[in-house]
C-alpha positions in Angstrom: -46.3 -3.5 9.9 -43.7 -1.4 11.8 -42.0 -4.6 13.0 -41.8 -5.9 9.4 -40.2 -2.7 8.1 -37.8 -2.6 11.1 -36.8 -6.2 10.5 -36.4 -5.6 6.7 -34.2 -2.5 7.4 -32.1 -4.5 9.9 -31.6 -7.3 7.4 -30.6 -4.9 4.6 -28.1 -3.1 7.0 -26.7 -6.5 8.1 -26.1 -7.6 4.5 -24.6 -4.3 3.5 -22.2 -4.2 6.4 -21.1 -7.8 5.8 -19.4 -6.9 2.5 -15.7 -6.3 2.8 -14.3 -3.0 1.6 -11.4 -3.6 -0.8 -8.7 -1.1 -0.2 -4.9 -1.1 -0.4 -3.0 -1.9 2.8 0.4 -1.4 4.4 2.5 -4.5 5.1 5.8 -4.9 7.0 8.5 -7.4 7.2 12.1 -7.4 8.4 13.2 -5.2 5.4 10.5 -2.5 6.0 7.1 -1.3 4.9 5.5 -1.8 1.5 2.0 -0.9 0.2 -0.2 -3.4 -1.7 -2.8 -1.6 -3.9 -6.3 -2.9 -3.9 -5.7 -4.5 -7.3 -2.7 -6.5 -5.9 0.0 -4.4 -7.4 2.7 -2.6 -5.5 4.3 0.8 -6.3 7.9 0.2 -7.5 10.5 3.0 -8.0 7.7 5.6 -7.8 5.8 8.1 -5.7 2.2 7.3 -4.6 -0.4 9.3 -2.7 -1.9 7.3 0.2 -4.6 8.3 2.6 -3.2 6.5 5.7 -6.0 7.0 8.1 -9.0 7.3 5.7 -9.5 11.0 6.7 -9.6 12.3 3.1 -6.0 13.6 3.3 -3.2 11.7 1.5 0.5 11.9 2.0 3.0 11.1 -0.8 5.4 8.2 -0.3 8.3 7.0 -2.4 8.8 3.2 -3.0 12.2 1.8 -4.1 13.0 -0.7 -6.8 12.0 -3.5 -4.4 8.7 -1.9 -3.5 9.7 -0.7 0.0 8.8 2.7 1.3 11.9 4.9 1.9 12.1 6.7 5.3 14.4 9.3 6.8 16.3 9.8 3.6 16.7 11.6 0.3 14.9 9.8 -2.6 16.6 9.1 -5.9 15.0 12.2 -7.4 16.4 14.4 -4.6 13.4 14.8 -2.5 13.2 14.3 1.3 11.0 11.9 3.2 10.4 11.8 7.0 10.5 9.0 9.5 7.1 7.8 8.3 8.2 8.0 4.6 6.0 11.1 3.8 7.3 13.7 1.3 8.7 16.8 3.2 9.4 20.1 1.5 10.9 22.9 3.6 10.0 21.0 6.8 6.4 20.5 5.9 4.7 17.2 5.0 3.0 17.5 1.7 -0.6 16.4 1.6 -3.4 16.2 -0.9 -7.1 16.3 0.1 -9.8 14.1 -1.4 -10.8 17.1 -3.5 -7.5 16.6 -5.3 -6.1 20.0 -4.3 -2.4 19.5 -3.1 -1.6 21.5 0.0 1.1 21.9 2.5 0.6 21.3 6.2 2.7 20.8 9.3 1.8 17.4 10.8 2.6 15.8 14.2 3.7 12.3 14.8 0.2 11.3 16.1 -1.5 11.6 12.7 1.3 10.2 10.5 1.7 6.8 12.2 2.6 4.3 9.5 1.2 1.3 11.4 -2.4 2.0 10.5 -2.6 3.0 6.8 -5.4 1.1 5.2 -6.6 3.2 2.3 -5.2 5.0 -0.7 -6.1 8.0 -2.8 -6.4 6.7 -6.4 -5.9 10.1 -8.0 -2.4 10.9 -9.2 -0.5 14.2 -9.1 1.4 15.1 -12.3 4.6 14.9 -10.2 3.9 11.3 -9.2 4.5 8.5 -11.6 2.2 5.5 -11.9 4.9 2.8 -12.0 3.4 -0.3 -10.4 4.4 -4.0 -10.5 3.0 -7.0 -8.7 5.3 -8.2 -5.9 5.6 -11.9 -5.0 7.3 -14.1 -2.5 9.9 -16.8 -3.3 11.8 -19.4 -1.2 15.5 -19.8 -1.5 15.3 -23.2 -3.1 11.8 -23.5 -4.7 10.7 -23.1 -8.3 7.4 -21.3 -7.6 6.5 -17.7 -6.7 3.7 -16.9 -4.2 1.2 -14.2 -3.4 1.2 -15.3 0.3 4.5 -15.4 2.3 3.1 -18.2 4.4 2.2 -20.5 1.6 4.0 -23.8 1.5 5.6 -23.2 4.9 8.4 -21.1 3.3 11.2 -20.2 5.7 12.3 -16.5 5.4 10.9 -16.0 1.9 12.3 -13.2 -0.3 10.1 -10.4 -1.6 10.6 -9.4 -5.3 8.8 -8.3 -8.4 6.9 -10.9 -10.3 9.0 -10.2 -13.4 12.2 -10.8 -11.5 10.8 -14.1 -10.2 9.8 -15.1 -13.7 13.3 -14.1 -15.0 14.7 -16.5 -12.5 12.5 -19.3 -14.0 9.9 -19.3 -11.2 6.3 -20.1 -12.0 3.1 -19.3 -10.1 2.2 -21.5 -7.2 -1.1 -23.4 -7.9 -2.2 -22.9 -4.2 -2.0 -19.0 -4.2 -2.7 -18.2 -7.9 
């Protein structure tokens, strides 16, 4: 009986662990970093809290009109972002814990690395807008837009909002959509 219970428990764990966790993810191309939300949208011309290392602590990032994260600069609303794109006030990276209580902390480069930022905090601060739009890929000469930059062997595809692609007369690719 113990073996049956153990086998059953192992089977349940195997099945449970085989399901993928759907979370947003950071992506990079020649123009910079952008963040794709778990629903396929991208933040555009807005701030978004993102828990980069899934530790329950989110940093706030600004994304421009093309959906790219700004770094080492002043944002259009006059705020400062560091080399990783995180909001900095008075030299301190602004964070928000999973308990939704915004806090200030000093952070070192080792825990703000942008290369591994798989998850996001879905709660929003009142200072952060919720402006999101789906980003797509287009070729220079085609008539379609794509959700995958590697679809149809595109060479150097451009990244733009879906509404911009549609305004140019592009329609969804039947392979990716």
